[in-house]
N, C-alpha and C positions, 0 to 999 in steps of 0.2 A: 403261976404267974405272978410277975410284979407290975403293978399297975402302970410305973413310970417305964417300964421296959417293953410294953407291949408291941410297940412299932418293929421291934426286934425278933417276932417270935414267928414261927413258920406257920402261922395261921391266917387266913385272910379275914377272918372273922377279927381276930384280935389287932392287926395291923389297921383293919378300917377304924374299929372303935378308937384305936389311937389317935385317929384324927377327928370323927365325929361324934365322939361316944359320950357326951355330956348334954344336959338338956339343954344349956343355952344355945350350944353350937346348932343342935337341931333345930331349934326355934329361929336361929338367925336364918339356918338354909331354908327353912319354911318361908319365911318372910322374902329372900332371896328369889324363889320361885314367885312370889306374889310381885315382884318388881320392886322391892322396895331396895334401896342403893345406897342411902347417905346415912352417916352416921347417927347424926341427930334423929332421922326417924326410926332408923332401928332401936335407939335409945328411949324413945318415946312411944312406940308400938310395945317394947318388950317390958318396959319398966326395970331395965337392967341397970347396974352402975357403970359410969363411963370407963373405970378400970377394968371389969370384966367384961364389957363388952371389946374394949381394946385390944385386951389380951386374945380374946376368941377370934376376932377380925385378923389380928397379927399372924396367928397360928395357921387360919385358913389360908392368908396369903402365901405364908412361908410353904404349906404344903401344896400350893398352884391349885387351891380349890377355888379361890377368888382371886382376882387381880385388882388392884388398887390404880384407878385411873383419874387423871384430874378431870375436874368438870370446871373450875374456875381457875384466875390466874392471879389475882389481887384480892384477899389473899387466897394463896395456893389452897384449893379446897378438893377432896377426892370423894370418889364414889367405888363401891364395892361391886364389881360385876362377875357373874358365875364365868368361867373358864371351860373349856370342853371337858376337862377333868370333873369339875363342878357341876356341868349340865349331865354327867352321866351318873349324877346320886338321884336324879328324878324320880327313877323307880323305886328307890329305896325311900324316899320321902314319901312319894304316893302310896306305897305300901302299908306305911305307918300312918298315913292319914285315912285310908279305908278302914284298915283296922280299928282306928278310932270311931270312924262313920258307923262300923258294924258293930262294935261292942262298946262303946263309950256316949252314944249319942243319948241325950234324953228323948222325952215322948215328942218334943217339937220337930225332931229329925236332925239331919245333917246340918252343920253350920254354912258349909260352901258346897256347891254342886260345880263338878267340871264337865264342861262343854268340849268336845271336839271340834276344832274349827273346821276338818275338812267334810265330816259328814253332819255337823250341826247337832249332834245328839248329845244329853249328859251320858255319862259312863262311868263304870268301877273299872279300875285298874284289873288286868289279868296278867299273870306271869305265865307265859308259854315256852314251850321248848324252842331253841333257837334251831334246832334240825327238822321237826316235823311240823311245828305249829299248835301243837296240842297243849292245851293247860296242864300246868305241873302240879301236881297234886303229892302232898308230903309220902305218903304210903307206895306212892309208884317212883320215886326216886332213891337211889342208891348211891353209896360214895366208895371210891376206890383210891389209893394213895397215888398223887400226881408227883410229878418230878420233883416238886419243892418241897414234898414231905420231909420232915426232919424230925420227928418225935411221934412216938405212940400216942400221946395226950391229943393229939388233934385228929387222930382218926377213930373209929369205932371201936369199943371194947372187942379184944379178941382179933383185929385185924392186924396184920404184920407189916411194918414200915420197910420197904426194901431197903438194902443196904446201899450206901453209896457205890457206885461204880468206881472201881480202880482203874488208874489209866493203865493202859496197856505196858506189860515190862519189855525193854528193849533187849533183845538176844546179844550176846556178845561173840 
């Protein structure tokens, strides 16, 4: 795989990494979920250079993860808001945060707690099956090629990738 060609791979992980797979982008997304919206605020919080921040924001807008929305007319100034596509990254960001809380926190504990507004309780994110609602554990999940599979590189070793369907031939 070539790093600059990840978005062309028949692999959902590679395609996702092509959009959000660098440290600055992930930290920008973290801040978006913390309701940071303005360029200057991102720059101040992250300590990132203006050109790098502008590049990452431009890419997130181009990929429809963020929308650039004017908040001031004279001079025109913009803020960056998560789109529905961006909001769908919430479980990804929360999973990374939870991993860090469990494995990277020091003795003082977690830096932030997350409270669910509906029940009023602090929570840990849990990944569950969309069909039965049970928690998903790695040893209980198995994969098989889907209709978009195109390369054996993206399926477990020893698993065959189905040959593409050939269109039916017309009889003369």
